[in-house]
N, C-alpha and C positions, 0 to 999 in steps of 0.2 A: 153278535156282541155289534153294536150301533155305530153309525158312524163315527158321533161324538166319543165313542171309548176308544175308536181304531185310531181317530187322529190326536189322540189324548197321550195314548200311548206313543204314540208314534213322535209325538212331541216330546216324552217323557225320555225316550229313549235317546232320541237325538239332541236333546239338552244336555245329556248324564254324557255323551261322545265331546260332546263342544267344550265341556268342563273341564273333561281328563285332558283334553290335547290343550289346554290352554294353560291349567295344570301344568303338563309334559315342556310347552313351550316356555312357562316364565321359569321353570328349574333351569333349564337347558341355557334358557337368556342370561340368567343369573350365575352360572357356573362359567361362561362364558365372560361375561364382564370380571368376573373375580378373576378369573386367566390373565385378562388382559393387563387387569390394572395389576398384578402381581407382575409381569415380563415390565410394565412401565418402571413399576417400582423400583425393581431388581438394576433396569439401565439407567436413572436417575440417580440409586445409590453408587452404583460403580463409578459413575460421571462426577457426581457432589462429592462425595468422599475420599474418595480414592482419586480422581482424575483431575482435567483441568480447570473445570467449570469453576468461574469466578461468581464474587459475591452479586446478588438480584440475575443468578443464570436464569432459577426457574419462574419466575415474574416473567421475563424477557421471554422466554420460552412458551409460558401460558398467551401472552397477549398477544404472541403470532399464532399459535392454534389458532386465536378465536379469528384474526383476520383470512387463515389461510381455509378455513371450515366454519361461515357464519352461523351463527345457533346454535353452536355446538356449546352442551351443557356439560358438566360434571369435571371441569379440567382448571378450572382457576389454578391461582398458585397454591392453594391452600390444601387443597385438594389433591395436587401433585403432591403435596410434600405428606399429604395422609396416604398416598400408593407406596410411597417409600417408606413412611412406616411400617405401613401395613407387610413390606417385603422384607426390610428389617428386624420385626418383631418375630414373625413365621418362621423366616429361612434357617435359623439354629436347631428347629424342630422339623424340618419337614424334608421328606427324602424326593426329590423329584425323579419320578419314572418314566419311561416313553407310554406315547399316547397312542390310542389303539390302532392309527395310522405306521405307526413309526417303528424301526425297527432297532435303533439303536437308541441309548439315553442321551437325553437332550443336554446339551453343553452350556456353559453359562454363557451370559449375553456380554459381549464384547464394547468396545467404546461405539462400534459402526452399528454393528448387529442388535436388533431387538426383537425377540420372540413370543410374539403375545401369546404360545402356548402353555409357556412356562406354569402348567395348573400345580398347584398343589396336590398330589395324589395320595398321601399317604404319612400318616404321622409315625415318624421313628420307633416313639415308648407310648400307644396309647396311654392314657392316663383312665383306668377304672373302668369297669364293666359297661358302664352310662353310655361311653362316648362310640361316639359311631360317625363315620367319615361322612358319610351324608347329612351329618348337622351344617359339618362347616361349610359344603353348598349351599346348603339348602337356604342359607341369615344371607341378608342384601350386606353390600357393602358398609354400608353406616352403621349398620349393627355391628358388625367387626371393628368398625374404627371406637366406636362407645367402648366395645370390650376391653381393648387394646389400650385405649386411655385410661381406663379407670381401675381396670383389674390388673394386676402385676404379675402373679403368679400362675404357672400353665395350670395346675389344678382348677383355678378358679375362673381363668378365661375358659375353659373346656365347659366347667358347669355351666356358663353363660350362655355358651355356645349354644348346647345340648338343651337346656330349658326354652330359649327362642325359637328355638327349630321346634321341638316337640309340642311348644304349648303357644305357637303362634304369634307371640308377644310382638308387638309394633316397636319402632325405635321409643316412642316414649313410654312405654310399659318397663322395658327394658332398663332404660336411665331409671325410672323411677327405683328399681330393684338395685341398681346399681350403686346410689346415693343410700339407699337404704343396708347397703351392706349384706346383701340376702345369704351371700355363698359363707361367711365368716357367723352371721348368727341363726343359720338354718340347723336344729338338731342338738341345741347346747343348752335348752330350757329345764331346767328339774323339773325330773319328773319320774315316774311310778311306771312307766310303760312296760319295761322289760318281766318286770315281776307281776303285772298283771294281767296282761292281755295272752289271748289263748296261744298263737303264736310268734316263736322268733319275730319272722317275717312280718306278720302286722307291726309288733313292736317297733321295729324299725322303720317301719311306713310312718308310723305316727310320730314319730320322733323329726324324722325328716318335713311331717309335713308343719309343724310348726315353729316360728321365732322365740330367742328368750327375750328380744324386743320389738316392739313394733312403734314404727313413726307415726302419730298420730295428727299432721300440723293443720289439722283442723279446727282443733281443740283451743280454746280462747282458757290460756292458764290463768286469767284472775278472774275467772268465774270459780274458779275451783278451789279458790283459795279461802273459803268461807268455813267458819267456827264447826258447822253443820255436814257430819258427813255423808248425810241421807242426801242432802241438798246436792251435795258435791256429785255424787255419783247420778242422781237426775239430770243433772245438767249433762255430767262422762253421757249418759246413754241419749239423751236427748242431743248430744253434737253428734253421734255415732250414726243416730236414724238419721238425722236430719243431712248427711253425708253415707248412707248406705253403700252405692255404688264405688266410692272412694275405699270405706272400711274393709268389704269383701277383698277390693285387688291388694291393697295392702296385707290382708292376713296371708290372701293364698288361695293357689288354685284348686279346682274341685269344690268351692263350698257354694252350697245353695240354702240363701236365707229364709228360716222356719218363721220367724216372729221374736217378736221382744216382750218382755212381761208375760211372758207363755205360761200359763197358769197350769198347777196341778197340784190333785185333788187326794191325800192318802188317809181315812180311816176319819173324815170330814176336815181335816188339817189340810186350808191352803196353802199354796206356795208358787212362788214367781220367779222363772228363771229370766236373769236380766235378757239375755240375746239366745237364739237357739239356730244351728244351722245344722245341715247335713252335709257329710262329705263324701263324694263319690268314690273317689279314690277305697278310704278308708270303709267307707259302706256303715259307716257311722252315724248317731247323732253327736254334735258338738254343744255343748252348754259351756257357754260363756259368763264368767260373774265378775262385774267390774265395781273395781274397789280404788275410790280416789285417793287411799293415802299407801302407807307402808303394809307392806304384807304383815298377817296376823295369822298364827296357829286354828283357830277357831276356825276361819275360812274354810278352811276345808273340811271342816268335819258339815257343816253347810251347803258346800258344793258335795260332797260325798253321799248326802241325802237326797238332792237332787236327781243324780244321778241313778239311784238303787228304785226312786218314783220313774224316772223315764224307763228304764230298763223294765220295768213291773209292767207300766201301764201305756207307754207310747211306742216302745222298739218292735219291728215287726219281725215275723220268727227269722228272717232270713237275713237280717242284718246285725251286725258287732254290736258288741256293746258299748253303752253311750260313752262317748271321752269328756272330760272335764280341764276347760279351762278357765285359770283364777289371772284374771287379767289387773294388775295394781302400778300404782305409780312407781313404787320404790321395793325393794328387798335386799336380806341378806341372803346371797344363795346358799353358801354352808349351810345356813341355818333352814333354809326354805327343805333343801335337799335332807336333812336328818328330819323335820317333820312329816314331810311326805310319805315315809318310805313302809310306813306299818300297812298303811291303807289299802284293800283291799279292790278298791274301782281305782280305773285310769286318768289319771290327773298330771298337770303342768302345771306349771306357775310362769306367766312373763311379764313383763313391763311394758309401759307405754311413757314414748315421749311426744310432747307438743313442740312446736317449733320455737319457740322463745325458750324449753328449758334446753334447747341446744345452744353449744358456744357459737358465737357470731359468726364464724368464718365457715360453721357449718348450714350456718341459716343462710348465709349469702349463696351457697352452691343450691340450694333448693328451687326447680323450678317457677319459672314465674306463672302468673294468673294465666295467662294465654296459652303456655305449655300444658297448664294443669284444663283448659278447656279442652285442647287437643286428646290428652290423656282420656277424658271422659267420653 
């Protein structure tokens, strides 16, 4: 082995060791920070809610902390209130247990004592198999505040914690999914997956991979209001292609873009799939057909033909059958469920919503352009 090869190997080994160490250090620091903030939140809650602190106490304490510890970050009055919320929202479902180096259960914080090691160790009633306590301490405090502010049920909060931890969402991605209400929309689109897919496990994965409605806030609604349906669909496709990164982010995890107007030929007849993806989790091609108007039952026949061609001429031997998603502007869900049930190809129907289709209250909740730049 040459010196260059030896050095290259050494660099790789040392680099991997450094990265592992940095990851452990970051995880440990995050856990420590959550411990500190939970303890402070408990202390502030006891004194401000039940104790003698008057109005404006938190603001005064924050200002004094800045004087005592110049350059201190993260202890503004609003963030101290966030710590209090963090404690108050989680304390009903948290079971405080001894730390590794303690011999007795941690006691509650008194007015004059603050124990920064009051770490949330175990959920009393874990919700569903997907939750792992390591997820809780893997995400940052800002993630937790976003979640407890915008997700109100325990099940929803655990869902967003798990997704943030395992899919490494940054704060802006998490915020986008919270606004899109991913928890309530996942797995609810009309589909025939359980009847057409080879296994129940695969069908459940497919159900959870797609939402029943997608927020495509980059679409100009006025451009879709012409009488020419084909023109509307070309405009819709162009908007998606111009914003393909945002579309994939909206569409979900594990999607790889293959192409648009993907050409298929069967017995001399040409067909073109509007958008073709591959989903790594499902190990399947995913054909997305775009419709600018309301759902029609004839659309399913067209999509089913595309899936037959993909399975016959494009799908690899190790891949699962292709899945079709019909994305339209409106649908009658009961009618769609009736129309789709007898098809033998796995298909689902979802709707999309542009910003101007939304009530003003929800439009105002969308991130501004600077936040979207950070998101991308």
